[in-house]
Every structure is written in structure tokens, then in C-alpha cells.
Kinemage of the C-alpha trace (Angstrom):
@kinemage 1
@onewidth
@group {chain A} dominant
@subgroup {mainchain}
@vectorlist {calphas} color= white
{ca met a 1} P 83.474 121.465 112.210
{ca glu a 2} L 86.830 121.149 110.457
{ca tyr a 3} L 88.534 120.248 113.711
{ca ala a 4} L 85.991 117.514 114.384
{ca leu a 5} L 86.528 116.001 110.928
{ca thr a 6} L 90.298 116.185 111.337
{ca ile a 7} L 90.192 114.542 114.756
{ca met a 8} L 87.888 111.788 113.466
{ca ala a 9} L 90.225 111.109 110.526
{ca leu a 10} L 93.239 110.945 112.836
{ca met a 11} L 91.397 108.619 115.222
{ca ala a 12} L 90.543 106.341 112.291
{ca ile a 13} L 94.219 106.230 111.286
{ca val a 14} L 95.314 105.490 114.849
{ca gly a 15} L 92.663 102.760 115.133
{ca ala a 16} L 93.764 101.134 111.875
{ca leu a 17} L 97.410 101.191 112.966
{ca ala a 18} L 96.443 99.661 116.299
{ca leu a 19} L 94.608 96.847 114.521
{ca leu a 20} L 97.619 96.200 112.278
{ca trp a 21} L 99.895 96.185 115.331
{ca arg a 22} L 97.658 93.659 117.101
{ca ala a 23} L 97.466 91.441 113.994
{ca gly a 24} L 101.251 91.503 113.676
{ca glu a 25} L 101.729 90.788 117.355
{ca asp a 26} L 99.530 87.693 117.582
{ca gly a 27} L 100.640 86.143 114.280
{ca thr a 28} L 97.513 86.787 112.217
{ca leu a 29} L 99.367 89.036 109.791
{ca ser a 30} L 102.150 86.518 109.178
{ca ala a 31} L 99.601 83.735 108.677
{ca leu a 32} L 97.849 85.802 106.006
{ca val a 33} L 101.179 86.474 104.290
{ca glu a 34} L 102.047 82.764 104.318
{ca gln a 35} L 98.662 81.877 102.809
{ca ala a 36} L 99.086 84.486 100.063
{ca ala a 37} L 102.621 83.386 99.163
{ca ser a 38} L 102.972 81.475 95.904
{ca his a 39} L 105.323 79.005 97.556
{ca gly a 40} L 102.456 77.631 99.611
{ca phe a 41} L 101.649 75.211 96.775
{ca glu a 42} L 104.262 72.647 97.877
{ca gly a 43} L 106.547 73.352 94.885
{ca thr a 44} L 104.417 71.990 92.064
{ca gly a 45} L 107.038 72.733 89.420
{ca ile a 46} L 106.060 75.049 86.579
{ca leu a 47} L 103.001 76.413 88.428
{ca asp a 48} L 105.213 77.474 91.308
{ca ile a 49} L 107.689 79.152 88.935
{ca ile a 50} L 104.925 81.009 87.070
{ca leu a 51} L 103.319 82.266 90.269
{ca tyr a 52} L 106.659 83.396 91.676
């Protein structure tokens, strides 16, 4: 039983890493980072400085 739980946990980790790899490879990850960046507000002065 312990081996089954360990293998399932390792498979979940490998699956999550594979999904992150795929997201980084096709540009999804970088698009999410660009959307989350504070400098995506077109430099609106004080708001941009505060969010930085």
C-alpha cells in the first residue's frame, strides 16, 4: 500500500512537471507572466511605480 501511494505521488509530480514544460514550450507560461507583470499597464505613472 505504501509503495502504491508513493508511486502515485511521484506520478503526480512528473505529470505536473510535464504540464509546466509544455506550457513553457508553447508560450502559455510566458503569456501568463506578461499578463501578471505590473508593467502591462502602459506606464500610467504613479500607479505603475506603486505596483512595481
